[in-house]
N, C-alpha and C positions, 0 to 999 in steps of 0.2 A: 769655797764658790763650788755649787754643782751647774754643769753646762747640760742643757736640753739633752734627753739621748738621744735626739733627732739629729742636735748639732755634733754631738762628741759621734756616730756613726760615719754623718757625711765627713765629717776632718779624717777620722781613722779610714774610711772606706769609701776614697772618693767617686767608684763609680755607683752607689749607692745614694747619691746625691740626685733630688726627682728627676734635673734635666737629663744628665745621663743614663739614671735607672731607666727614662723612657727610652732612651735610643738605646738601651741595649734590651730591654724586652723586644723593642722594634725590631732587633735585628736577630735576636731570637726565635722572634716570631716568624719573621723572612727565612731564617736558616731549616726550622722546621716545615714550613711551607713547601720550600723548595725541593727537603729529602721526600716528603708525599707525595710530592709531584712528581720527582725523578722515580718513583718505588711503583705510583699509580700507570705512569707510561713503561715501565719496563711490563708491569704483569699485561694490560692490553697488546703491547705490542707481540709479548710472545706468545697471546691468545689468538692474534690475528696471524702471525708469521712462521711460528713455530712448525705445523702440519707440513705448511709448503716448504720449509726447509728440509725437512726429512725427506721430502719426497723428489726433491731434487735431487738431493745426495744420493737416493737411492738410485733416478734415474741416470744421474752422471757413472757410477759404478756400475750400473747395467752398460752402459754404452762403452765404456771404459772394457769392461771384459769382452765385450764384441767386438771389439777392434783388435784386441789380443789376440783374441782366436783367430779371427778375418784373416791378420797381417802377419800373425806370428809374433808382434812383438813382445819382446821381455818388462817386467817392470821398469829394469831401469832406463829401457829406450822410449816406452811410450813416456816414462817422467820427462826426458828429454823434448821429446815432442811436445808436450801441456809448454812446457817455457819455450818452448823457439814463438812457439802460437801467441801466447801471451804477450811475447816480447815485440812480436810483431805488429801489433795492437795501434799503438801510438802512429806508426808508419804509414798505415790506410790514411791518414788525414793529408798527408805530404810530409814535405821538409816541416818538421816543425820549429825548428831553430833560425830558420829564414825571416826577416822582419815583423811582418806579418802574425804570423806565430808566435815570434818573442813577443810583440805589441800585446795579442792574446792572454800569453802567459802573464807576462806584468799585470794586465787588467786583475786577473783573478788573485793575484798576490796581494796589491795594494785595497784589497776591497775586501780582503781575506774570505774570498770563495773556494778558492783551492780545490779547483776539481779532481787534480790527479792525472789528468791525462795526458799531462808530460810534465818531465822532471829534469832536474840539471844532472848528466853523468858523471862530470869530469869534478876533480876535486876544487879547482876552479870556479868552474860554474857553481857549487852548492854554496860554499866560501862567500860570493858575491851575492847570492841568492839571499843568505843570512842577514846580510850587512842591508842589502836593497831594502828586506821585507820591514828589517829595525828601524828605516827613516820613511818609506813609502805608507806602510799600513798607518802612522800617528798622522802622516798629510791626507791621506785618503779620509780618516775619519774627520780631521778640521775641513776639510773640503766639501765632503757631502752634505755637515751639518753647515756649514757656510750659503753654499747652493742650497739646500730645504731653506734657511732661513731669507732668502733672498725669491727664493719660488713663493713664499706664505706671503711677503711684502707685497709681490706683482700679485697676489691673487686678490691680497686684502686690496689695491688700489684698486682693482677691476669693481668689486663688489662695494665699493665707495661709489664707483662711476654710475653701476646698475642703477644701487640704492637712489643717485639724486634724477636717477632718469623715472625709475618709476616713480618716485615721493616726491614731487614735485612741491607742496606743500610743505614747508617748513616743520611747521606742528606737527605733521606724520611723520617726517625726518629724523624728527630728534625721538620721536620714540620707539623706532627700530638701532639697535646697537648691534653693529656689527661684534661677535665675541667669536672667540675660540672654537666651538662647534661649528661653526660655519667655515671658517677655515679649512677646520678637518673634514667636515662634508667635499669640500672643494678638492682638494688635496687626493684623500681616499679616493675620491672617484676617477680624476685623474690617474689616480693610480692601476684603479678596477680595468680603464679605457686600455691603458696601456700594456696590463697582462693579458688583454684579451685581446688586442693586435697582434703581439708577439705569439701567443698560441695559436694562431691562425695563420701565419707565419711559419714557425714551427712543424706546426703539424701538415703544412704542406710542402715544404723541405725538405723537411727529415723522415716522413713517412712514420712519424709518431701520431699514436691517436690524439684525440681533442684531450683528453683526458691527463693524458701522459704529457704531455705539451704545457699543459696548465699547471702539472707536478713539478715540472721543470723550472717553469719561471718562477714558482711560487717559492722553491728549495732554493735558485739561487739570489733572489734578491733579499732572502730571509738571512743569505751569506753561510749556509748547511755546506753545500755543493758538494753533493756524495760523490757525484763523478758518475752518478751509474746513465745519466743520460747528459749526453757533449754537444752540443751544434757543432757543425762544420769540423768531422770529425770521421768520415768515409769520402771515397775517390775523391783523394788530394782534393777538398774545397777547401782547404786553406790555401794551397797555391792558386787552383781553377777559379775560384769563388770568392775574389776579394772585398766583391760589393755584397756579399752574405754576412762576413765574417763583419765589418765594419758594422751591419746592419745588427748584429750579434753583441758589438761589445757597446755601439751606441745603447740597445737598450738596457743593458748589465747598467752601464753610466746615468743612465738620466734615471731609469729603474729605483735605483737607491737613493735617486736623489730625491727624488719625488717620496720617498716613504721613509727618508731620514726627515723630509719638509712633513710629512703626520705625525712622526713621533715627537719632533720638537713643536708641534703647533701651537702657536700664541699669539696675542694681539703684539703688531710692533709701537 
């Protein structure tokens, strides 16, 4: 008795069955697209940033030579000076490990932003950070997703009330259905307003340009968190301006919840 060739191949090679084969092709396609996306990004960033990086390196090297000649520093002494300057940067914000600074740190840990502006220095602190992140990151993801869903639910209820108010005629009411795109539009608009308000505040408080402030907001809410811009890290503001620090934390948490609502946008 001869079995059809398709039946033999699906039994001998389960991955070649129609359903699994389609999933495999989709995975391979996504891997290919992701690889091409990475390559394209690498090329474009190289074109944008390479010359500026080389210029900055030459400028730093020239300043290093000037400082060594002016003050008679040896290469070893200058390297030690550089280390002292770099190590002193976190202290400009004030005491990082008082309660508010620690709360700031915990927020960027569980949100996976991770600016790198402050890090644990003790072995016990680093060990606890690993354990804390293992529990906090999943908790944060679930929380943001849950809050995002509730935000969508509230938006839907508001839209329903607006719908009833605008379309008092039942016939018209039945013809206009609330869809995912309506929820996405509203939640995305709230996200844009949040970024616009925060951009203005950071521009005012940090003396960043409007572009840099908006850049910080987007990089933070996408949880990339390069750490090139971090609020409340100068003039001991962690200690002296708790209201501003709390505003920053609320912006991060609320902004992440709003964009979680955008990602999880659906009719509830």
